[in-house]
N, C-alpha and C positions, 0 to 999 in steps of 0.2 A: 550513344554512338562513339566508336573508337576511332579516332583519326590519329595518324601518325604524323608529327609535323616534320616538313622537309628541312633540309639543311638551310634553304634559303631563309624559310620563315623562322628559323632559330636565330639566325644572324641578325634578322631585321627586328626582333622583338626585345632587343637591348634598349634599356630606359634611355641610355645615352649614346647618340651616334658615335662610331669610333673615331671619327675625324674631330670631334668636339670633346673627347675625353681628356680632362687634365692629368689624369695619372696613368703612366704606361703600364701595359700588361706585363713587362718583363724590364729589369735594369742590370746591365751587364757589371762586372766588378769593376771596369776601367771608370765607367760614368759614376758609380757609386762613390769611387775613392775621390773624383773629382767633384761630386756634389752637383752633377748637370743631370738634366732630362735625357734620357736615352731613347732616340728615336730610330725607329727602325720602319724602313719603308715596306709596303706590301709585297710578299713573296721573297723578302730579302733575309738571309742568315745572319747578317751582320749589321750592327747599328751605323748610323752615318758617321759618327766620331771614329769607330774602329776600321771601317772601311776605309775612310779618308786617310788615316796614317797608318793603316797596315797592322793593327793589333789583332790579337786573338780574342774574339768576342765570346766569352764564357761567363756563366752565371754560377758561383758558388757560395757567395755570401748570402744570409737568409734576408727575406723581404723585409723591410721596416714595418711593424705592427703598429697600425694606428688604433687609436681608442676613440670610439664614438659615442656620444651620449654625453649628458651633463654631468658635472662633479658630484651633485648631490646622488645622482643614480648610481654613480661608482662608489660612493661612500656607504650608502646603504647596502650594497651587495657586499663590499668587505666586511662590514658590520655583521651580515647575515652569515657569511662564510665563517667568520671567527666565531660565532655564536654554535654553528654547527660543528666545528672543530672542538671547541670547549665542551659541548655536550658529549661529544664523543671521548674526548680525552681531557679530563678537567685540568690535568697537571700540565698540559701543553702550553708552551710559551709562543704566542703569535706576535710578539712586539718586534722582531727583526728577522730578516731573512735567514741569517745563520742558524739562529735556533730552530727555524722551520725546515732547513736543511737537515739539521741533525736529527730532528723527529722523524723526517721522512726516511732517512737511511736506517735510524733503528726499528723502523717498521718494514723495511725491505721495499719501500715505494722509490721507483725511479725519479729523479729529478731532472727536469728539462734544463738544458744548455743555458737557456735565457735566464734562469732564476740563479744559475751560478754566477753568472756574469754581473746580474744585477746586485749581486751582495757587495759589489765594490764601492756602493754609494755611500759607505758611512765616512766618517772622518779620520778612519784609520788606514794606513797604507799596508803594504804587503810586509814591511819589516816590523809591523806593530807600533809605529809612532805616529803621533797625531799629525794632521797637515800643519799645525801651528805651534808644533814641538818646539820650535826654535825659541818661542815666548816662554816655555816653562822653566822652571829653576828648581832647585832643591832648597829645602829650608834645613836649618841646622839643629840638631838636639843639643842637651846640655852636656853632652860629651864631644861636641865639636864634629859629629858625623852628619853627612848630608842625608836627608831623608825625602822621599817623593811624597807629594800631596797633588792629587788631580786637580784639574781646573773646576770640575763639578763638585769639589768638596765642600763641607759647611764652613770650613774656615775661608775659603777663598770667596764663597758666598758673601760671608760676613765682611770680609775686608771690601769687596764690591759694594755693599751697602754702605760702608763708612765713605767711600769715595763718592757716592752721589750726594751726600750732604757735605761734601768739600773737605772731610777728615781723612783723607787718605795719608798713609803713613810715608813720609819722605826721608827719614832717617836712615843711618846705614843699616845693613841686613842684621835681623835680630836671631835669637834662638827658641825654638819652640820648647815652651815649658811644659806642654803635655807629653813631650818625648824627653822625659827627665834624666838624671842621672843614672848611672848603672846601679840597679838595686841591689847587686852582689857586692857593690863597694860601700860597705857601712863603717869602715874601719874609725871614721872620725867620730862615730857614736859612742858615747861613754859606755864603757863595759862590755863592748861587742866583741871583743876577741875571741876567735874561735879556733886557735891554735889547737886545742885538745878536742875538737869535734871529730867525731867518727861517725861515718853513716853505717858502721858495721854494728854498734853498740846497741843492744835492745832496750827498748824505752817502755818504762813502766809508768803508773799513775804518778808516782812522786818526781821523776825525772821530767814527766811532761810539765808538771804544776811548778817545777822549780824556775825560778825567774833568772837563771844564769845557764850560759851554753853548757854543753855536754862536758864532763870531765874537769870542771873548774873547782869542784870540790864545794860548791855552795849548797846550801839546804834550802828547802821551800821556804818562803816568807812566813814568818811566825804570827804577822800582823792580819794576814787574810781572815776575814769572818766566815770563810766556808772551808768545809773539808775538800780534800783533794778530789774526791768522787763527785758531790755535788757542784763544784766549780765545773767539773767536765760536762757534767749530764745538763747543766744549766746551758752552757754554750752550745751544745749539741741540739737541744732543743729549739734554742733561738735560731740556730742555722735552718733547720727544718721548717720552723714556722715562717721565717721572714726571707730567707735567701733561696731555698730549694723550691719554693713555690714559684719563684719568678724565673728561677735558672735550673730547671729539673735535670739533674745530673745524677743524682744518687737515689736508690730505693731505700726508703727510710727503715722498713722492716729488716731487710738484709743487711744494711750497716749497723742497726743496733744489735743484731744477733753476732755479728763479728765483733763489736765493741764489748759485747758481753765476754766473748771468748778471750779478748786482749786482756780484760782486766783480770781475768782469772790466771792467763798464762801468756805474758807479752810475748814470749818466743813463738807462740802458734800461729802468728798470722804472719804474712809476707809484708816486706818493707814498703812496698808500693802502697798498700792499703794503710799502713801508718803514715805516709806521706798525705794521703787524702784524708786522714783523721785530723792532721796538723792543719790542714787548709780549712776544714771545718770549723776548728777552733778559732783560726785567725779572722774568717769571716763572720762567724757568730758572735764573736767579741764586740763588733760594733752595734749589735742589737741587744745583747743581754744586759739585763739589770744588775749582775755580778760585776764587781770591782775587778778589772784585769788591768795591770800597768802596762805601759808602753815598753818597758825592760821585759816583762813576760811574752809579749807579743814579738819583740825583736829575737828572743830566745826561739820561739817556735818559727820564726822566718829562716834563722840560721839552719835550724834542722831541716827545714824544707828544702834549702839549697843543698845541703849535704846529700840528699836523697834524691834530687831531681835527676842525677846522671844514671841513675839505676832506672828511673821512670823512662827516660828518653830511650834507654837500651832495652826495653822491654815492649813488645807489640801485644797488647792486650787491652781489653774495654778498660780495665782499672786504670792503665796508664794514661789513656784518653781522658777520663775523668778528672784524675790528677791535674794534667795539664790544663783543662778547661777551668778548674777552680783556682789554680795559681795565675792563670791569665787574667780572671776575673778580678783578682786581688791587685794585680800589676795594673790593669784598666783604671782601676778608681783611686790608684796612688801616683798618678801622672807618669806612668810608664806605658804608656798605650803602644809605644813601639815594640817593647818587649813583648806585650800581650798579643800583638799582631804575628809575631814569630812564634810563639808557644801555640797561638791557635792554628796556624798553618801546619805546625809539626803534629799537631792532634788529628787534623785532617789526613795527612800522609799515612798517620798508623792506623786511621780509619779506614782508608782504601786498601792498607796491607792486610787487614783482617776481614775485609769483605762487608763492612757495615753499608756499603752503598749497593749491596746485591740482596734483593729480598729473596730470591729462590734458592740461595746458597742453604746447603745441609750442614747445620752445625751439632756439635755434642752440648746438651744441656737443657734445662726446663723450658716450658713455654715462658716463664717469667724472664729468663735469660734472654729468649729471642724478642721478646718485646721491649725489654731495656736497652737493647742493641739498636732498636729503631728509636727509642726516645732520646737517647744519647746523640744519635747522629743527626735528628731534626733539631734538637738544641743547639749542636754545635754548629749546624748550618746557619740557624737564625742569628746566632752570636757573630758569626763571620761576616754574614752579610750585612748586619747594623753596623760593622766597622769598615766594610767595603763602602757602604753609602756615605759613611763619614769623611772617609779619607780619598775616596774615587780612587781605588787601586783595583787591579784584576784580583778576581776571586779564585781561590784555590779549588772551588767546586763549580766548574763553569758551565754545567750541564744540567737541566732539570731532570734528566733521565736518570742521576744518580742519587734521587731522593728517595725512592720508594714509597711504601704504603706508611699510613699513620699507624702508631701503636694501638693496640686495644685497651681502653681504659679500665675495662673492668678487670682484665688480667694484672694490670700495673698496681690496681688498688690503690689508686692515687688520692683516696680520703675526700675530705670536705672542701679541697679547693679546686676540684674539677667537677664539671657537670655533663650530662649528656651531649655529645656533638661537639663539644668545644674544642678537644684536640683536632678532630677532621678540619674545622673551620680556621682554627688558628694556623694550622699548617699550610692550607692553602692560601691564606694571607702571606705566610713565609715565602711561598714559592713565588708570589706575586712581587714580593720585596726583591727577590733575586732578579726576577723579569726586569724590573726597575733598574736595578745595579748594572746590569748588562746594557741597558740602553742610557743609563746617565751620560756618556761621552757625546752622543749625540744630541741628546736633549740639551746639555749645556752649551753646545755649539750652535744649535740651529734655534733654541728656545721654543718656538712653535711654528712648524712648516705645513700645517693643512691637516685636514681631518684623517689623512692616511699616514701621518706622522708616528713614530712610536709612542711618543707621549699620548697622543688621542687614542690610541689602541688600549694602552695601558689604562687610562681612565675608564675607557668602556669596561675593561675586565673588573676594576675596582667597584664600578657602579653596579655591576653584575653581581658581584660579590655581596655588596651591602644589600641588594634588594632580595636576594634569594636566601638571606640568612633567615634561621628559624625565629619564630616570635620570641622563644625564651632568650634568645641571644642578642636581641635588639637592646638599644640604649633605654627603651620604654620600659623595660623590665628591671631595671637596675634597682630601683628604689623597692621591688616586691621580692627581691633576693636576699636570701640569708647573707649575713656581713661577710663570710668566708669567700663567697662568690662574687662579691662586689666589685673587688680591686681586679681579678683577672678578667672579667668582663669589660669594665672601665680600661682597662689597658689594652685590650683586644681592639676597641674602637680608636683609641689614640694612636696605635700602630697603624690603623688604616688611615687615619688622616695624616700621619706622617708621611706615608708613601705617596698620597696625593699630592702633598705640599713638596715633596722632594722631586717629583717628576714634572711639576707645574710651576714651581718657582722662577725658574727663567723665563717662562712666558710672563709673569709677572714684572721680571726685570725689562722685558722687551716692552711690556706697556709703559712703564716708566720712561723708557728711552723716546718712545713715540710720542709721549707728552712733553717731554722736554725739547724736542725738535720741532714740532707742530702742535701747539696747545689748540684745542677746539675741533681738531680733524678727528673723526670718527676712526675707530680701530676695527681691523677684520673682525668679523663676528666670532670666528673660531678663537682668535687671540684673546678676546674679551670673556668668552665662557671660560676658557681655560685657566685665566688669570683670577676670574671668579670664584672658580673652584678652589683654588689656592688659597685665595683671602678666607672663605668660609671654613676650610679645612683649618688653617691657622687660629680662628677663632675658637672654632668648635673645640680642637685640640687644647687650649689654653683653659676653656671653661671646664673641661674634664679633670684637667689636672688640678684645678682648684677645688672641683667636686671631691677628688680623691683625698686631698688635705682635708676638706671639711669632715670627711668620714674618719679621719686619723689613719689613712692607709697611704699617703705620700712617702713613697721610699727614696730619701735623698742620701742615704748610706751606702748600699750594695747594689742598687739597681739603676736603670736609666731614665728613671723620671726626671732628673734634672736634666738630661740631655734632649728629652721630649720638651721639656719646658724651654730650653734654650733654643732650640730650633724652631718652634712654633713661635717664639718672640722674636726671631728674625723676620719671619713671615709678615708677623704682625705690624712690626716696625716699618716694613717697606710698603705694606698696606697702607699706613697712615702718611707715609711720604707720598704716595701716589694720590689719595685723597685729598691732601692738603693741596696739591697742586691742580687738582680738579675742583677745588673750592667745595667740598662735601663737608660742610661743617658739622652736621649732625653726626655723620659716620666717623670723623675724626673724634669727636667728643666720646663717642661710644667705645672706639677702639683705645683711645687714650685711658680710660677708666680701667678697662680691662688690663691693659699694659702696667698700669700703676698697681693693679691687684696682683699681677705676677711678679711685679718688683717686690712687693710686700711678702710674697710668698717665700720668694728668693732670700730676701732679708733675714726672714725668721729662721730658715734652716741655716743660714750662715751662721747664728749663734750657736748651733749645736757642735760642740767639740768632735763628736764622732764622725762629723762629715769629712771624707777624705779630700785629698788635694785636687783630684781632677774635677770633681763636683763643686768645690770651693770657686774654681776658676770660672765655671759655666755659669753659677750663680751670681758671681759677681758681674759677667758680662750682661745679665739680663738687667741689673739696675743700670749699668752704663747705657744700655741701649734706651731705657726710659728717659734717662737724662738727656741723651742726644737727640731723641725725636722731640722731646719738649722744647728744646733749643730750636729745633728745625721749625716746628709748627709756629711758635711765638714769633720768629724772625718773619714769617709770611703772614700770620695774622696777629696783630696787637692784642686782639681779644683772648688770645690763648695765654697770654701772660698771667691771667688771672686765675687759670686752672691750677687746682691744688690738688695733692693725694687725697682720696676720700678714704673713709675708714674701712677697715678690711673686711667688715661683716655686710658689705653691699651686696645686693641680688647679682649672681654670677650667671643666671641664665639657665641652670639646670635644675630648677626647683630646689635649690638648696643655698645656704648661706655659708659664707667663708669668714670662720671666727677663729681667733686666736685667743686661746684659753690658757695657753702655757705662760706662766707666771716665775718659773724657775730663774734664777740667777743667769744673766747672759742672754735670755730670751726677751721678747718684748711683745707688747699688745697695743691696741688703739691708734690713733691716727699720727702721721708723720707727714708735715707738710714740705714741699720741695722749696728750697730757698734758692732763687736765681740771684745770687749775689754777684755772680762772675762769670761772664760767658767763657772765659777760659777754663775755670776749674769745674764749672758744672755745680750740681746739687751738693749740698754738704750733708754728710752722713753722721748722725749723732754717734758719739763714741760708744754709748751702751749698745750700739748695734754690731760693733766691730767683735770679731774673735778674739779672745785672750791670746796671750803669747803662749800659753799650754797648748793651745789648738795646732800650733806649729811645730811638728816634730819633723825634723829634716829628713827621716828616713821613710816614715809611715805616712806623710803627707805631702810627698811628690818634692822633696828637696826645698821647701818652704820653711825657713827659720825664724826666730822671732825678730831678726833684723830687718824682715821684709813686711813688718806690720804697716809700715808707712805706703807699702804698695796698694794697701786695702784703703788707705784714708785718702789717696790722692784722687781717684776715680776722675781724672782729667779726660778730655776729649781723646787724646792720643792713646788712653789707657786700654781701650778694646784690644789693639793689636798688641800692645806688650803685656796683657794678661795671658795671651795664648802664644804670642811670638815675641817674648821678653828680649830687651835689649842686653848685650853682653855685659854690661857693667850694673845690671841690676842687682846683681849678688852683693855690689860693694856699697850700696845705698845704705846710710846709717841714720 
């Protein structure tokens, strides 16, 4: 039966009678601005307020959108929508409104005005300054210049951690040792005069292996037990075996082909390639078994400096490769500020030659096209690691600039890469970029609910891990060939680094809640996010110990030490929280793990090839262990009996951490913590300290032999002074 409802029946079918409705059908602009109810009588065109005062009653402002339903329902809806977007566009960044707007514009999708206005909810105003910008300050490098370090940086997090245990720095402003002296100013080093250096002079094998700068008349050292050519090829082999596998910048076969041409005719190759060749030697020197003096390394560095101007003025892929290799060397030798500058220059050249555009037509072979992709992804990953450490804006601020991953088969990556590794590694790098863009908000809010950037990124990271192919999981490590084990373990270490990066401020919020109201339960979301941070810190430490147990821990040229330093920061904060909650079993397990990390750091401190930046991070690990040990013993007298355990204890990844190197300057066996003085902390045996020969003021970050006392002090105030040193530190004798 078809019946048409009359107007009367339609009006009477309302669930709530008009006179009982709490919300009006319309609200004029005047009432909206006064935040009052807009009441309009039957048959009237104006509301009571506008009619009383004679205002024009118009409606132009949008009606306020109300959200109905539970928070759990909306959280599930958001997670489902994110999964749909990720399924359609795996590279999409859904962590904040700005990135989603950028993605919509790139796809030609119109963006509603409400989304544009909602993007203002971050802690950054229109001028690009944080709301709490007045509390920020610059730190000074060793040249006396101000350097910006964001409040979400690893250094600020470390200083916050010190403040939690009552060891905050109260002295005068210091200087940042990791932003060292000008690396071009080495006139104080013996034999470093470069008055006769000329970047136009062709270099051959004899001049490269000479331990003196160009045109000084010196001949190669007669004491070298290796011939000129064998020395060079040993260093090149060390570079491609130990450096390029972690920092893939050069194509080995192409490089060796040009090296062969250069050996036969030095003038047949351009000087940009010669500069990259010198960078290969200076980085390979730290891994090679052949003896290379510091004077030899200084000579190479002088030549690199003389060629850098030509590199900077050449827009080519080779120039980017040189800048990246130079930046890595400077990063490792306490010149992280110069590294940041050169990395940014490499990004700009990359934009100039179109590395960020996949579809661009270029002249060259398929290998050349794939190498462009490979270098661009490596550059992006290296820059994002610096961004995450310093909390500075990225030069590559949009995921749409990344493009596709290179084809592994075309590159011929050899025995260090396996199927699908590059694809999943690059997806993880894209997630690191998303985390870096969300860092300012994460550091400000800690954890603000399931719709926060941190929660969204954690869901993305969980999705990345659960979707990994079986052969890329940690369960497959022991079954892998030795050459596959390190890259696979590093892949998972980087995953846990990103998790802890975006969740460690939730762990800080957890500590604050404990300090204010002990015994009061935390919000479920805060506890789950902070637990994820703790678990990632533990797993990362165990994986780094696993790397050392298979003799693949690289403390010389890559960021293994930085991952160890970051993981130990999280582990230390976890111990502090568990101590306040009186979780003695968890504290004992984590203290054992932190002590094993300290043993690992002390072992590598004895290696004279470890550069200055790594030395400072390794020293902080030992300082953290001592600081946390004092904190736990002050809260629980039973903890005073805790001693360091042998380095070959079980570390939790079905492996044992053993120290078998008995060379002079290294160590093995058990080292007890001696709590002789709460002000000085644990004493470190003299045999564990690096010798004076380890401290070259040019190539070890401006640390000379007069600063050996710095390593011996290890007092509680030492953490800040390791990275943010007092101005008079250089005058310590």
